[in-house]
N, C-alpha and C positions, 0 to 999 in steps of 0.2 A: 316490254318484252323484246328481246333481240331476235330478229328474223335472219336465219342463216340460209344463204343461197346454196342450191344443190351443187353449184360449181366448186364449193368449198370441199366437197367430198370427192376424193379420187376413187377410181375403180378399185385400186388396191385396198383402200380402207373399207369401202362398202362391202366388197365381196371376199374379204380376207379369209373368213372362216369357211366359206364355201370353196374357195381356191385350195385350202388346205386338205379338203377331202380328195383323196387320190384319184377317184374316178372322174372328178371334174378338173381340178388343176387349172393352170393358166390357160392352156389351150382350149379346154372345155368352156371356160368362161368367155373366151373370144367367140366360140361357136354360138353360145347362147346370145351374145350381143348382136350377132348377125341373123338371128332366127326370127321367124314370123309364125305365130300361133293364132289360129282363129278359134274363138269360143262361140259356139252356137247356144245362146241362152245365157242370161246373167242373173239368174235367180240365186238360190242358195249355193248349189255346187259351182255354178259359173262365177259368182262373185268371189268365193273362196279360192278357186283355182286361179282366177285373174290376179288376185292379190299375191298369191304365192309366186306366180310367174314373174310379176313385176319386181318383187323383192329379190328374186333369183337373178334378175338382169336379162330376161328375154327381151330382145331389142324392140320388137314390134308385136303388138296385140291388136287383133281385130275382134270387136265385141258386137254381136248381133242379138238384139232382143226387141220384142214387140210390146213389152209391158212397162208399167210405171211403178214407182216405189209406193208401198202402202204400209201403214203401221204394223200390220201382222207380219211383214217381212223382217222386221228389225231383230226378231229373236234368233234368226239363223243366217241372214244375208249380210255378211261381214263388212262389206264395203260401204254400207248405207247408214245414214244418220236420221235422227228425228226431223231435222230440217229438210232432208230430201223427201221424207214422207209427207211433211206438211205442204211442201210445194208440189207434190205428186210428180217429181222429176222422172222422165224416162230412165229406166235402169241403165241402159247403155251410156247415156250422158252422165248420170250420177257416178257410174264406175270410172268413166274417163277423168272426171274431175278429181276423184279420190286418188286414183293412181298417179295423177300429176303431183299430188302432195306426197305420195309414197316414194316415187322415183321419177324425177323429171326427165331422166335420160331415156325413158321408155316411150315410144311413139304408140299412141292408142287411136285406132280408127273406130269410132262409135257409130253404129248403124241402128237407128230406131226402125226396125223392119221385122217382118215375118219372113223367114227363109222359105222360099217357094221354088218350084222347078224353073220359073221364069227368071229369078234373080240369083240362083245358086252359083252359076259360073262366075258372075261378077263378084258376089260377096265372099266366095271361098277362094278366089284367085290368089295365087302366090303363097298359099299356106304350106309350111313345112310339116305341120301337124294340125289336125282339126280335133277339137275337144267337144264332145257331146255334153251339154248341160241343159238339155231340153226337158220338157214335161210330157212328151208324147212319142209313140213309136212311128207315127207317120213321118215326122221330121228325121228321126234316126234312120229310117230306111232310105230317105232322100240323101242324107249324108253318106250312107253306105254305098248307094249307087254312084254318087259323084266320086267318092274315094276310090272305088274299084275302077271306074272309067279313067280316072286321071293318075292312078298309082300313088295316091296320097295317104299316108298313115293317119288313122284316127283312133280315138279312144272312147268307147262306150262307157257311160257312168250313170248310176241311178242311186237315189237315196230316198227312203220313205220309212217313217216310224223310227226304229232303231237299226234298220237294215241298210246295208251298203253293197253295191256291186260294181265291178269294172271289168273291162275286157279290152285288150289291145287288138287292133285290126291292122295288119301290115299286108298290103295287096301284092307286093312284088318282092323279088330278090330271094336270096338264100334263106331268109328267115320269114318267108311268107306264112301267114296264119289263115285260119278260117275267117270268114266275114260274118257279119251279123246275121245274114240270111242263112248261112250254114247252120247256125245254132237255133235261130228262130225263123223257120221258113215262112211263117205267118204271124201277124200281130196277135196279141191276146184277144180272145173273143169276149163279147159282153162288156159291161162297165168294169172299170178297174179302180183300185184304190188310188187316191192322190194325197198329196201333203195336206190339202184342205179338208179331206174327209178322214184320213187316218192319222194325221198329225206327223210330227217329225222332231227328232232330237238334233240340236245343232252339232252335237258330237258326231252323229252319223254323217252329217254334211261334211265336216272337216276331215273325217276319216276317209271319205270317198275322194275328196279333193286332194288329200295328201297322196293317196295311191295314184290318182290320175296324173298329178303333176310329177311325181317321181318317175313314172314311166315315160312321161314327156321329156324329162331331162335326159333319160337314156337315149331316146330317139334323136334329140337335138345335138347330142355330143357323139353321135355315130357309134353307139354301143348296142346294136340290135340283139346281139347274143345274150345280153343281160335281161331282155324283156321277159316278163311273165307270159306264158303261153296257155293260159286258162281263163275261163270266165269264173272269177272269184266272187263269192257271196259271203257276207259276214254279218251276223246279228250282234251288235255291240251290247245289247241288253242280256241276251241269253248265252252269248259266247259261241253259238253254233256257227259252223263254217262249212262251206262246201266249195268244191272246184270241179268244173267241167272242162275236160281237155278241149282246147281250141287251137292246137298247134298245126293242124293240117286241114286244108280246105276240103269241103265235101264235093266229090267229083260231079254230082248231079245238081249242085247248087244253081238256081236260076240266075243268080247275080254274078258271082265270081267264076262259076263254071261255064255258064251259057251266055253271059253278058246280056241278060234281059233286064234292062234298066227301066222298069215300069214306073217306079216312083219319080225318077228323073224326067220321065215322059209325061208325068202328071196323072197317070192312071190310078195311083193309089190315094189321091187326094179326095176328101169328101166333097160332095157337091154343095156349093155355098152360093146363096142368092140373097140380095136385099129383099126384104119381105114386108112391104108396106112402110109406113113411117116409123123411123127409129127402131128398126128390128132387123135381125139377120137370121136366115135359116141355114142350118148345117145338117146335111144328110149323109151319114155314113151307112153304106149299104151292108146288109147282112150283120146287123149289130143289135140282136134282140136285147131287150131291157127287162130286168127283174125289178118291177116297181117296188115291192115291199122292201127288198134289200137296199135299193137306191134311196128310198124314203128314210130308212133307218140311218144311213150314212149322212144324209143331208139335213136331217131334222135339227141337229145341234147348231146348224149354221144359218137357219132361216125358217120361214114358214113353208110347210110342204103339204100339199093335198094331192091325192091320186085316186084313180079308179082303174078299171080294167083296160081303158083306152089311152090314158094320158096321166102324166105326173106334172104338177106345176110347183115350181120352187121359186120363192122370192127371197132375194138377198140384197138388201139395201135398195138401190134404185133399179136393180135388174130383176127381170123375171125370166126364168127358163121353163119353157113348156116342152116336155119330153114325150114323144109318142112311142108306141110299142115297137116300132121298127128301128128306133134309134134317132129318127129325125127330131131335131131340136130347134125351136124358135127362141132366140135370145132377144128379149125386148129391153129397151133402155139404151141402145146404141145402134148406130148405123155404120160403125167402123168395123170392118171385117177382122183386122188383127185383134181388136179388143174382144170381139165376139168369140174368136178362136181361143183366146187366152181364158175366157170364162168357161168355155166348153171343156177345155183341157183340165182346168182346176176342179170343176165340180162333177163332170160326167166321166172324165178320163179318156185318154186316147193313146 
């Protein structure tokens, strides 16, 4: 087999079809090469968006993810292989290796980490655009706080089942939009559906990533007037579509209006403690749990038992004990990032 070095491919060859698109052109391609995008999360949407950005020639990608590749990821997480799952590679590192094979001219900074108020300024530094590819609203509100404080554009994205949603947040300038807190002043209450409990189509993932990356290209090539100014929701299975206007900030918004950055200050984070040997406790306040509903969602994934006071869910080597106020003890790990990932996957956040 002949191995061809990436040096054999000129930029003119690699990006020739993209450069022919009038809205990009040669100047736009140069701007993409100089750009830095941070992806928070490298699961389904993050992996798809990272691959598209690398192929488009975005010069620097920073990928932040706390989880590792599992066999169940392979149905929808496009950058990963069976070998990655067998080795249980951290997703950020697996993505870095795959992107090096796709486009060696792209610099990838891989951070195997959980984005927190303590590290946000370091991990998100220098971003021209931040992309949300997370699995929880707590992290999205943290990104929103940082973006508003620093004036950095970011793009919210979500995919579950056959449903996709995206929204552009531009904090400053003539094309300033509403922020996430303008549209969702508070996170969803109770437990919410996740990919692990509701399933997901890989087409919904790719649709979401395509929307997110297209809007990113507009931002990186200095074309904010072309941005969509709505929260777009689309169900690929039913064809149902809805848009919520998001072109104007809400004057009374706590974040972009009053600059109250409580998630960046750590006030929105659940209380997390190591709880004895090989277990972590996560306590989200004011999060009542409907045990019968949660048991129905989790029963296809493992053994579930519950009474009026507690639900216990066993999934492989892990056991999650969920109490009526939302407090959850995850047994089987003493690693906080891993416990948070399990909590987000099965309880929702």
